[in-house]
KOLMI-577505 format. One line per 4 residues: for each residue x, y, z of N, C-alpha, C. Coordinates in steps of 0.001 Angstrom, whole numbers. Example, Ala and Ser with C-alpha at 12.3 -4.5 7.8 and 13.67 -1.06 7.14 Angstrom:
2
13190,-5690,7800,12300,-4500,7800,13200,-3300,7800 | 12850,-2250,7080,13670,-1060,7140,12900,30,7870
END
This chain:
161
44250,-560,-7414,44161,122,-6142,44874,-700,-5079 | 45681,-48,-4271,46413,-738,-3227,45502,-1009,-2040 | 45794,-2082,-1331,45035,-2388,-130,45301,-1298,898 | 44235,-847,1545,44357,185,2559,44310,1601,2009
44350,1758,695,44270,3085,84,42830,3569,135 | 42573,4795,636,41195,5283,696,40606,5484,-693 | 39299,5223,-811,38583,5400,-2075,37471,6416,-1877 | 37318,7315,-2833,36271,8329,-2750,35044,7959,-3568
35039,6814,-4224,33903,6440,-5073,33228,5170,-4573 | 33104,5052,-3284,32539,3860,-2671,31018,3932,-2739 | 30388,2900,-3280,28920,2913,-3316,28317,2515,-1961 | 27287,3201,-1590,26484,2834,-425,25084,2527,-931
24337,1727,-196,23000,1347,-649,22043,2531,-681 | 22122,3371,351,21248,4548,438,22084,5710,948 | 21844,6870,377,22459,8120,812,21310,9052,1188 | 21395,9702,2338,20383,10691,2713,21036,12060,2780
20324,13045,2255,20795,14420,2289,19783,15286,3026 | 20285,16350,3650,19391,17258,4351,18672,18155,3347 | 17889,19064,3842,17084,19940,3000,17950,20823,2095 | 19217,21032,2464,20133,21859,1671,20992,21045,715
20784,19717,663,21543,18870,-242,22863,18372,312 | 23121,18581,1600,24346,18083,2225,24116,16631,2653 | 25062,15763,2323,24937,14358,2707,25081,14231,4214 | 24089,13578,4836,24077,13445,6298,24084,12001,6772
23843,11047,5845,23725,9658,6261,24154,8726,5136 | 24999,7748,5484,25405,6678,4578,24794,5390,5120 | 24120,4623,4266,23429,3413,4725,23921,2199,3955 | 24258,1161,4692,24635,-138,4140,23553,-1131,4560
22992,-1861,3591,21910,-2814,3842,22388,-4216,3488 | 22146,-5154,4373,22488,-6564,4127,21267,-7418,4456 | 20780,-8165,3481,19580,-8992,3664,19949,-10352,4268 | 20693,-10288,5335,21041,-11470,6124,21390,-10985,7522
21527,-11885,8419,21906,-11550,9792,23413,-11392,9847 | 23879,-10235,10285,25314,-9982,10420,25707,-10268,11861 | 26517,-11276,12029,26931,-11646,13379,28410,-11376,13561 | 28765,-11033,14755,30171,-10837,15081,30669,-9436,14815
31742,-9131,15459,32363,-7812,15380,32973,-7531,14002 | 33347,-8590,13256,34034,-8380,11984,33174,-7611,10984 | 31862,-7802,10990,30984,-7073,10071,30938,-5591,10432 | 30873,-5311,11727,30876,-3916,12162,32214,-3272,11814
33312,-3987,12039,34640,-3449,11708,34773,-3189,10216 | 34243,-4109,9389,34283,-3927,7935,33511,-2663,7542 | 32331,-2474,8119,31502,-1317,7822,32208,-24,8236 | 32775,0,9418,33475,1181,9911,34657,1506,9009
35384,486,8590,36516,688,7676,36038,1261,6334 | 34927,756,5825,34376,1246,4558,33990,2711,4667 | 33296,3074,5731,32874,4467,5914,34096,5359,6114 | 35030,4936,6954,36246,5730,7189,37029,5939,5904
37136,4894,5101,37858,4992,3835,37218,6042,2937 | 35914,6029,2860,35213,7018,2054,35430,8434,2599 | 35236,8613,3905,35353,9940,4502,36754,10516,4324 | 37783,9685,4494,39165,10144,4335,39450,10526,2885
39046,9692,1960,39332,9951,550,38552,11144,22 | 37339,11317,502,36483,12398,13,36763,13722,711 | 37518,13682,1805,37829,14890,2574,36550,15625,2956 | 35622,14870,3500,34337,15452,3883,33906,14857,5219
32971,15519,5858,32391,14993,7087,30929,14673,6829 | 30532,13510,7257,29137,13095,7188,28795,12641,8597 | 27760,13204,9193,27535,12946,10615,27077,11536,10984 | 26378,10838,10087,25811,9549,10474,26067,8453,9443
26141,7232,9946,26197,6042,9101,25273,5010,9743 | 24661,4192,8893,23698,3209,9374,23989,1868,8714 | 24000,828,9528,24174,-527,9035,22891,-1291,9380 | 22237,-1808,8345,20957,-2488,8522,21095,-3933,8078
20683,-4865,8942,20550,-6259,8528,19125,-6694,8854 | 18828,-7950,8672,17457,-8429,8878,16969,-8298,10312 | 17888,-8183,11268,17485,-8131,12673,17753,-6803,13361 | 18796,-6088,12942,19188,-4875,13663,19486,-3710,12733
19160,-2519,13217,19550,-1265,12596,20510,-611,13582 | 21743,-423,13162,22738,208,14017,23105,1554,13412 | 23024,2594,14228,23316,3947,13767,24566,4442,14483 | 25488,4967,13685,26767,5450,14192,26867,6951,13983
27483,7622,14915,27755,9058,14807,29194,9200,14323 | 29388,9521,13049,30720,9534,12421,31511,10808,12670 | 30864,11828,13189,31564,13094,13377,32109,13267,14787 | 32280,12145,15483,32901,12167,16797,34140,11264,16753
35118,11535,17582,36296,10662,17603,35915,9252,18067 | 36596,8268,17524,36413,6874,17931,34943,6465,17913 | 34371,6465,16735,32931,6193,16581,32643,4721,16286 | 33362,3820,16884,33234,2401,16567,32030,1707,17214
31339,2381,18089,30145,1808,18712,28910,2585,18262 | 27802,1892,18027,26590,2604,17597,26044,3506,18702 | 25475,4633,18289,24819,5534,19241,23363,5130,19436 | 22863,4291,18528,21499,3782,18647,21410,2442,17930
20654,1545,18527,20414,236,17928,18920,-62,18043 | 18321,-421,16920,16874,-614,16844,16618,-1959,16179 | 15619,-2677,16624,15243,-3937,15982,14592,-3624,14631 | 15113,-4232,13586,14651,-3967,12225,13162,-4257,12075
12710,-5358,12626,11296,-5737,12495,10368,-4694,13110 | 10769,-4083,14221,9910,-3090,14870,9719,-1853,14001 | 10667,-1589,13125,10569,-438,12216,9904,-839,10899 | 10448,-1857,10264,10021,-2165,8898,8694,-2906,8805
8231,-3520,9878,6917,-4172,9835,5802,-3130,9671 | 6110,-1882,9925,5165,-788,9703,4915,-585,8199 | 5915,-941,7385,5829,-765,5933,5582,-2079,5208 | 5908,-3189,5852,5646,-4530,5320,5148,-5381,6485
3804,-5477,6637,3233,-6207,7773,3675,-7669,7864 | 4131,-8236,6756,4572,-9633,6768,6052,-9771,7123 | 6689,-8660,7508,8110,-8709,7850,8339,-9749,8947 | 9289,-10610,8726,9571,-11694,9658,8844,-12981,9313
7855,-12882,8423,7089,-14061,8009,7410,-14460,6570 | 7954,-13515,5806,8312,-13788,4409,9815,-13583,4238 | 10352,-14157,3186,11765,-13961,2893,11956,-12569,2297 | 12933,-11863,2816,13217,-10504,2367,14556,-10514,1625
14528,-10086,370,15744,-10006,-428,16324,-8594,-332 | 17562,-8472,-772,18319,-7225,-605,17569,-5988,-1119 | 17128,-5994,-2354,16512,-4791,-2919,15205,-4429,-2220 | 14479,-5434,-1751,13247,-5146,-1030,13568,-4556,341
14561,-5108,1018,14984,-4565,2308,15460,-3127,2129 | 16240,-2893,1104,16719,-1544,804,15532,-590,581 | 14532,-1049,-175,13351,-228,-426,12565,73,833 | 12465,-904,1724,11763,-690,2993,12493,326,3869
13819,227,3916,14610,1177,4698,14451,2580,4116 | 14500,2679,2795,14339,3993,2163,12929,4549,2415 | 11918,3700,2405,10550,4146,2704,10479,4720,4117 | 11118,4038,5060,11152,4522,6453,11844,5878,6542
13008,6004,5905,13735,7274,5949,12917,8400,5320 | 12218,8106,4226,11362,9117,3600,10153,9451,4464 | 9641,8478,5201,8547,8738,6133,9028,9666,7245 | 10256,9453,7720,10827,10351,8734,10987,11757,8175
11353,11861,6902,11585,13166,6278,10288,13909,5974 | 9257,13174,5542,8036,13824,5046,6738,13358,5684 | 6790,12364,6549,5588,11821,7198,4531,11436,6168 | 4966,10790,5095,4053,10393,4019,3122,9260,4440
3526,8437,5414,2692,7322,5850,2205,7510,7277 | 3035,8089,8111,2740,8156,9537,2990,9551,10087 | 2134,9943,11007,2382,11187,11723,3612,11020,12615 | 3729,9833,13196,4883,9504,14037,5488,8203,13507
6457,8295,12592,7085,7088,12048,7826,6294,13126 | 8037,5001,12899,8750,4179,13871,10138,4741,14185 | 10517,4651,15453,11830,5056,15963,12081,6556,15852 | 11043,7343,15666,11185,8792,15553,11885,9374,16780
11481,8962,17966,12072,9503,19189,13546,9142,19317 | 13906,7887,18981,15309,7475,19072,16175,8310,18132 | 15684,8569,16928,16458,9354,15966,16527,10825,16365 | 15480,11326,17013,15504,12703,17516,16539,12837,18634
16627,11835,19498,17576,11871,20618,19026,11968,20151 | 19356,11353,19034,20743,11379,18562,20996,12489,17535 | 19959,13231,17167,20112,14360,16252,19939,14036,14775 | 19656,12785,14445,19488,12418,13037,18147,12904,12482
17099,12819,13259,15769,13226,12777,15769,14681,12313 | 16359,15558,13102,16367,16973,12774,17072,17228,11443 | 18064,16415,11126,18813,16612,9889,18124,15981,8678 | 17359,14913,8907,16728,14214,7780,15388,14850,7376
14753,15584,8283,13462,16187,7977,13555,17118,6774 | 12696,16879,5785,12660,17681,4571,13743,17336,3565 | 14546,16326,3872,15658,15947,3006,15264,14947,1935 | 16271,14365,1326,16090,13463,195,16921,12207,411
16446,11090,-145,17243,9862,-135,17504,9429,-1563 | 18621,8745,-1737,19000,8181,-3028,19434,6745,-2790 | 19101,5865,-3708,19591,4491,-3616,20174,4086,-4966 | 21060,3083,-4913,21672,2588,-6139,22607,3573,-6797
23266,4409,-5997,24165,5419,-6536,25510,5341,-5835 | 26445,6128,-6300,27752,6222,-5657,28028,7675,-5332 | 28852,7881,-4347,29247,9215,-3941,30712,9425,-4298 | 31046,10624,-4648,32434,11018,-4773,32518,12409,-4154
33114,12478,-2994,33096,13734,-2232,31666,13998,-1810 | 31162,15163,-2083,29775,15501,-1760,28862,15348,-2959 | 29366,14777,-4053,28590,14652,-5277,27935,13274,-5367 | 26647,13264,-5652,25904,12022,-5819,25877,11681,-7298
26255,10429,-7643,26254,9982,-9037,25195,8938,-9242
END
């Protein structure tokens, strides 16, 4: 594969689909603190590469590290800045009370994020899951309600593998 060539089989840590099975969210999880603009630029390039190669539109992308959850609106021009930023501990400590006190590894962080997204979709743990209002304000909550999440898979176009 040539450098700069778009790829349609890029794996993301978590994929969320709406109630109709349309992919609405791509999530990248990093169990470390991501500092500097280069990590955000890398993430944006990864999402753009996927969207271009797959010839599809996905409205949201999320980058999660140990300290911040950044949500991007991908269906607008020049989406290089997050439309919402949330402290990871304020969300995930609801699912792991020891968050911030214990070491969190990648797969556990991924599982906590997926638990939160499923709580937003089905309210399995909370009547009002953390950051519900912030996600409603940007339109993500309305799309994730009743939907499904997948982890450890790859996408090719709109197909989940």
